[in-house]
N, C-alpha and C positions, 0 to 999 in steps of 0.2 A: 587571797586567792588568785589564781594566776589569770594573765592576760586580761586584765582589767584596765583599760588605759584611763590615765587621769582625765578629769574635766578639762574642758577647755575653755577658751574667754566666753564663748557665746552658750555653754551649757548652763542651765538652771541649778542652783544649789540646792534646792529643795521644790519638791512636789508633793502637794498635800501633806500627809504625816509624815512623808519619807525623807530622811536627808541622804543626799545622794553623794556616793564617793567615787563615781567613777563611771566611763563608757564601756558598755558590753560589746555593742554593737551596732550597725545600722541598716536596714531594710527599706524596702518600698513603702513599708506601712509607718515606718518611724523610727526614732533613735530609740535604743534601749540601755537604761541606767542600772547601776547596782545601787540599791539604796538600803536603809534600814529604819524602821519607825520606833516609836518612843518605848515599845515593848522588846527592843532589841532584834525584832525580827527582819531576817534579810528577804528583800522582794527584788525581782526583775521589773523594772517600771518603763513601760513603752510609752514614750510621750509620741502621741499620733500626728502625722502630718496633717490630717481632715480637721476642718474647724468646724465645730458644731453650735458656735453663737448665731443668734439671730434665725435659727431655723427649728421653729417649735415642733414640727414634724418630724423633721430629723432626729432631734434628741429624743422624742418619744419612742422612734422605733429603736434607736440607739438602746434605750434603755430596757426595751422588750426584749431585744436579742441576748443582751448581757446577763438578764433575769435566767433566761433560757441556758445560758451556758453555764451559769452558777448551778445549775440543777444536775449538771453531769454528776454523775456517781463518781466515787473515789477510788477508781481500779485503773493503775497504770497512766495517770495524769496528774497534772500540777494544779492546786488551787488557785482560784482568784481571790487576792486578798483586800483589793478595793479598787475603785475606778472613780473618774470624775469627768463629766464632759461639760460643766456649765462655763467655765471660763476661756480663756484664750489658750490655755495649754492642756487640753484633755488627755487623760492618760488611762493607761489600764495597769495595774500592779498585781502581780502572780508570784506565787512560791518561786524561789530561786533555786535552781537545780544545779550542781556541780556536775557538769558532764559534757562529753563531746555530742556534737549531733550525730546522726547516722552515717551522713555525707563526709563528715570529716574523719569519722572512723575508718571507712571503706577507702577513701583518697589517701589515708596516712600507712594503713595496714594491710589493705588489699580486699578480698570479699570475704565475708562470713561465713562460715560452714560449721556443720556438726551441731553440738548441743548449742551453741551461741546462736546460731540460726534459728533452730528450733524454738528457745526460749524468745528471740525477737518477734518470731510469727506469733507465739501465742500472747504475749504482752501486748502488742500491738493489735491484735483481735480482740482482745480484751479492752483495751480503751476504745477502740471504734465501736464496740458492742455497747458500752456505757453512754457513750455520746449519743448513740443513735436513740437509746432508750430516753434521753432527756428530751427527743424531738429535734436534735440540730443534726445539721448536716455540716462536715468539716470543710468541704468545698477546695481544700488546699492541702490535703494529705500529699506528703513527699518526705523524701531523708532528711532534708532540713528541719523538720517539723517533728522527727522522732529521736529524743534525748537519749542516751546511754548513762543513766544514772546508776551509782553503785548497787542499787537495791532491784535493776532491773531497766528495761525501757520504759520511755515516758512518750505519749502524744500531747503535743502541746499546739497552741495558737488555733484550735477549733473554734468555729464561728467568729472568727475576727475578719475574715473577709465579708461574711455576710453583714457583720456589724456596720463595717466601713461601707459595704455597698448599700445598706438602709438609708444612709444620707442622701442617695441620689447622685453623690458626685462623681461616681465612676460607673455608672449603669451601662455606659456606652461599651464597654470592653468586658470581655470575659474575665472572670476570677479564677485563677489557679495557674500553674506553672505548666507549661504546655507538654512536656514528656511524661507528665502524671496527670493530664487530664483524661477524662473518659470521652468517648465518642460524642456522647450527647452534650458535654460542656462545649464542644468545639463546633458542632452544628447548632447550636442555639436551643436545643430542646429543653425540657425539663430536666433540672439539676435536683437527685435525690440522694437517700442513701446507698442505692447502686452504683452512684457515681464515686462515692468514697471507697466502696467494695473494689472498683476498677483501680483507683488509685493505690489501695493498699497491696494489692498482687503487683502493680508495677514496681512497688518500694520493696517488695520482698525479693522480687526478680533482680533490682539491682543490687540489693545487699549481697545475695549470692554469687552475682557475678562480674560486680565491679563497674558494669556499665550500664546506662539508661536503657531500658528495654526498648524505648521507642526513641532513642537518640537520633540526631542528625546533624548535619552542618548549616542546616538553616531552620528556622521556623516550619517553613513551608514543608520541610521533608518530614520533621517530626509530625506534624499535624496529618500530612499523607499518611505515614506509618500507623498512627492512632486509629486513624479510621478504616484502613484497608489492609493491614497488615497483621499477620499473627506471630508470636514469639516463641521460641525454643524454650521450654522448661525442663528439657530432660535430665538437667544439672541437679534439680531439686529431688529430695527424697519423697516416698511416699509416708503419708498422705498429704503431706504439703503440695506437691508435683500437681495431683488432681485438682485440690483446691484453689491453688492458684490459676491452673489451666481454665477452671469453670468461671473464676472471676473476671478472667479476661474476655470474656464473651461480648461481643459489641452490642447485642440485644440487652438493654439493662434489666428487663423482665427475667431473662435466663441466669442472671447472676443468682449466688445464693446471699443470705442475708448474712449480716457481721455474726448475728446469732448461731447460723447455721456454721457458719466458719469456724467458731470458737468451740462449739458443740462437737464437730468434727474433729478438730484438732487433740480436742482433750479426750477423744474415744468414747463420746457420749452419743445417745440416741439425738438424730436429726431432728428434734420433733419441738414445735413450739420455740417461746424466747428462752433465752438463756436466764436462769434464776439468779438473784444475787449470790447465791451459793458458787453458782458456777463461775461468776465474775471473781468471786474471791478465789476461788482453786486457780484460774486463770493467772490472776496477779501472783500468786503462790509460786506456782508452775515457773513464770517468766523470771524468779527471781534467782540469780546465780547461788549456788552451794559451794562455799569454798572448800568441803570436803571432797568434792567430786567435779574438780575444774575440769577434768580431762575426759570425763565420762558423758555418755550420752546422756541426755536430760531424764531426771526423775522425777515423777510426779510426786505431789504433797504426800506425805506421812500418812498411812492409814487405808491407803487407795489400793484396790486389788486387781487382778485382772477381769476381764468380762466374765470369764467362766465363774471365777471365784464371787464375784458382785453377785452374778445370778443365782448361784445356788447357797450363797451362805449369809445374804444379808437379812435373811428372815422377814423380810418385808415383799408382798406381791408388788409388782408395778413398779418397783423402785429402780431408776436407769442405773447402770454399771457406775461406780465411783471413780473409774480410771483403768487404764489398761496397764499390760506390761510394758515398760520403755523398750524393750526389745523388738515389741510388735508395732508400737507407733512412735510415730517423730513429729510430734507437734512443735510446729514452729517456733451561880446560879441563883442563886436566888433562893427565896425563903420558901420554906414549904408550911403551907396554911394547912394542919389536918384538923377535922371534928372528928561485813566482807567485800569489796572491790569486785566488779564485774568481770569474766573471763575476758581475756584479750580476743580481738577479731583474728580468727585464724588466717593466714596466707601470706602473701610476698609483702615486704615494705617495712619500713624501720619503724616502731613505734616510738613516737616521742610523747613527752608529757601533754596530756589533753588539756585543751584550755577550756575555760568555762563558758558554758552556753546559757544564755537566759531562757527559762519557759516563761511566756507571757499568753495569757488570756487561755487559762485553762484552769482544771479544779484541783482534786486534792491528790496526795501522794500514793505510790502502791503500796502494798502490804510488805513488811519486814519479813525476809525469811530468817534463816539461822537456824538454830537446833531444835529439837522437837520440844514443845511445851511440856509442861510438868502434867501429868495426868490431873484432873480436878472431878470430884464427885458432881456431877449435874443432874439433880434429880435422882429418883428412884426406879424409872421404868426399865425393863426388860431389854437388854441390849444385845447387838450383834455378838456372836460367840468369839469374835476376833478381838475384841476390845480387851483392855488390862482390866485387873481389880486393884481395889485400893491397897492390898498387901503386896503387889507387885512393884509399887512405886517407892523409890528408895526415899529413907528419911520419914514414911508416912505411917503411921502405928496402924496395925491392920484393926478395922473396925466391923467389918462386916463384909461379905461377898457380893455387896454391891457392885454391879459392873461400873467402870468409870469411862469417861472420854475425855479426849485431848482438848477440845473445845464444845462450846455450845452448838456451832455449826455441824461440827462432828456427830452430836447426838440425833441433832434435827434430821441430818441426811439418814443415818441409821434406823432410828426408830419411829420417824414421823410423829414424834410427841415432844413438847414442851410443857413445863409448869411455870406459868407468870404470874409474879406478884405485881397486884396495882391496889389501888385504894378503891374502899367499900361502901363510902359513906358520902361521897360526893356527887349530887344529880348532874348528870351532863359527863361529867369527868369518869368516875368508877363507882358502879352503885349496884348492890346486892341485897334488895329488902327481901327480909326475913328469909336468907338463905337462899334466894332465887337465882336465877342466872344474872351473871354479871352484865351490865351494860353501861354505855358511855363512851365519851372519846378516847380516852387511853385504851382501854378495851377494843374499840374498833382499830385503833393504831397498832397494837399490838398483835391483832389478828392478820391485819395486812403485812406487817413485817413477818411472823411467822410463816405465812404461805409463801412469801419469797423466800425463805428458807426450805421449803417443802413441806411445811407441817399444815395439815388441813385444820379447819377451825375444831372439827371432831376431835384432834388429837390436843388441844391444849387445854389443860386444867390451870383455871385461875384460882388465886389465892389471895385474900385480903392481907396485906403487909402494911402495918404501920410504919410510921419515920423512923423510929427507933429501932426497928426490927429488921430492916432491909440488908444492912450489912453482914448480921448473923443469918439471916435467910439466905444469903447468896454463897457465903463462904462453907457454909453446911452444907450446901446442896439442896435445901429445900425448896429453894426454887432456882431455875436457870437464868431467867432475867426478871428485871423489876422496870416498870414503867411507870414514872412519877415526876414531879418537880424535885430537883436538886440543888442543893447549896454543896458545890464541888469541895470547897474549903472545909465544909464540915467531915469529909469522909477521907481527908489524907492519910489519916493514921490506920486506916481500914484497907483489907487485902480487897478492894473492889475496884473496879475499871467501870469507864461510862463510854458511851457512844451517842451521838446526836449533837446537838438536840433535835428532837423532831418538831419542837414548837417554842418560841419564845412568846411567854404571857409578860404582863407587867401590873406593877401596882397602880391600882387605880380607884376611881371612886364611882359606884352605882347610885343612880337617882331615879326619881319617878319621870316620866317624860313631861315635858313640860313645865319642870322645875326651874326656879331662877338660877339655880347654881347651875354655870357653864364653865367655870374655870375655878383653880385652887383657892383664889382670893375670893370668891362669892360665899365659902364657907365659913367665913369669920363670923363665929357668935351661933353658928349653927348646932344642930343636933346630930351627933354623928353617932352610929351602933358602934360597941366595941366589944368585939366577940373574945370570948376567953383565948388566950394564946396567941394573937394576932399581932405580928410586929408592924403591921401597916398602920395601926392606931397611932404608936409612937411617930411613924415616920409623917403622918400627918399634923400632928399636933406640933412636932419641931418647926413646921412651916407656917402654921395658921391657927390662931386660937379657936377652937371647936368646944362644944360641951359634951362629953363623952357619955354614952348611955350603955352601962354593961348589958351584955347578953351571954348565955351560956354557948351559942355555935351560931353558924351562920343561918340556919332554918329559923332561929329566934328573930335574928336579925331583919330576915326577909317578912316577917310576920309585924314586926315594928314599922317596917317601912311601908307596908302596904296599909296598916292602919293609921298611916301619917305621924305615928310617935316618933320617928329620926326622920331628918332630912337626907341622910346619906349612909352608905355603907361602905369602907373601904376594902380594899383586899387584892389578892391576884385576881385580873379582869376576866380570865377565863373560868375560876371558880365562880365569882360573882354573875357570871352569864349563865352557867350552869345551873345555878339556883335562879335565876331570872327567868329563864326560859320555861320553867314549869308555872310562874305565877299565873294565874287566870285573871282575866277581865282587867289587868294593868299593863301597859306598856312601860317598859323599865330602860334606863341608858344607861351605859358605860361612857364616861365623858370623855375617855382616851386622852388621858392626862401622862399616860406612859412613864411614872416616876421612877420606878426601877425594873430591872429585868427578871423574870421567874423562868428559869429553863426547865422545860419537861425534857428529859434524858431517860437511855435507858443504861439501867445497871446492871452489871455481869461482873463473874469472877475477875480479877485482875489477871493480865497477861493475855486473855483472848484476843488478839489482834485481828484474825481471821473473822472473828466473830463481830467485832465492831465494823470492821468494813463491810460486811455483809449486810449490817444492819443501817450503817450510811447509804450503800446503795440502793437498798429498801425505801428509806425515807426519801432519796432524792427522787425516786420513781414515782414515791406517793405525790409529791408536788409535781412532778412533770406530768403525769397522766391526769391530774384533776381531782385526785383522790381528796386531798388534803381539803379543798375547798369544798368537796360534797360533805366531808365530814363535819366541817364548821358549821357549814349550813343547817346539817341534821340536827345537832345537838345544841345551836345556839341563834337559830334564825328566828326565833320570836322575839328577841331583844336587840334594841339599837345599840349595835355593836359592830366597831370595824376591825376584825380580826387580822392578824399578820396571815400572809398568804404566800409571803416569799422564803424560799429554802434558807433556813439560818445558817450560819458558816458552823461547819462541822468541827468536834474536837480533833484533836492529832491522835490517830490510834497507836498503840505501842505496848 
């Protein structure tokens, strides 16, 4: 990797799980190193100058801000891999991105124009929308914090200024870079999402002109210009010109939201929040297309003009899927069953871009590339513009059932999805006597579908057993499956995964007040052994217990309530689901967390856009408090400490 300096005499050889191989750079917040963990994953590790030891309150605030930053959805950002603030060397490790910063690109090659500028605007607006959806304010949006990766622009370092500020060590000064600070940041007023919007517009203006919009020979001049002067945006094409002008309004309340910016740049109706589908569309639109490197930006495949979308979608009230590019210039665990970017245009000689580290960010943007192979996704009536199976090369025609390139495409066009869940687990997924499906998985699926634009009335739930998931997905009988997954078990199947939306653990359920407090206390005790549960063998390998056979978990609950067994092992979420329904007896999940059980979303392989949309919905679910509400709703009658932090997401590809 180019321009990574060797480690110096005072540099550490290792930080946490990362072996360091070189220095990427140094800034006001810390030194950035290139490292790699035991899994071979490269990371940019920022060793922070701020010390957290001895300050319990600062450490708590840091951890809270870090968790919030980790909830940012995976659209045009870079994911956090690890962080530590306990010792004398606090650090944040994030995905390593091979690409120049926007500032470097402009300084070396001149202003960015045409399609490259449009992609830059859309990609950064997409990232800013995802950041704000997680309740984060960037506070330091500027050209240095925009990286030009091979698959599109990435916004980095969001939240890090707030994290450092939370220590109380630098509260005496404003956080930010003067030429890109909003007026309210300078004047000491409340800093919020509108401040980022102002900085975004200043950054886009810099990219288009090659000079800082509010530049000057001194900080005093810069601050005066930010507070009192307007800038000329006539060099920008519409609609970008109008968007940037409105974002530079001196009054925060008069600026559009990041959602409004993205919706407008994509030619959509500016009402409400941008859904995860829109975020996915933005990330896709921001990714360079090798075959059209010299053309104006082309919106993702399958989109139509406003007129076509309005007349041919077949669904009332459906917002336009895009606009003609000539009209718009937008900037696991066990299952317990019962191309390179387009060069910036302009003067200057382009030299080999040096590697820039992305620190304090979340996940990678959607990969572009050729059109995805059409896959039959359910049997609902489709938009007349979609292809049929007979038109897909290499596929044997089976029927005239419409096809869609992705699950997201189907969701947008039909407002309908068929989703597979378990149907025999209380609290998780249950359909008694053929009635309506209820449970945690069902509510999570409903939330995710809503973020894709599918109302609850448009979802058909189907009971899908563990052995039937892959077949159901590849045949198109279901569009998605929400369940626990052991990823290795599906390596040979044509199935992909998104999530996880929850990480459960193998644990033990006991009656409240039981003398069993830890694994060793189970020595010689009676343990229920439900048929087919791998948790039984896991416990037996660690402690000598007396197994009591049972047909299923419902029978185990009966035995536990009757006092005929002392404990029930299994997935803690499943245990809590059964225990939540036990009357007149408080039950306790011990919290042993012996192994992970990942609840993920299965989908046809190759659905990168769908994967990103699901990740966005999951992140939003944790950020807006929905996950906590669902855990309380379905498991609140049990002494159980569920996970309420966003899990590390799988890579979409």
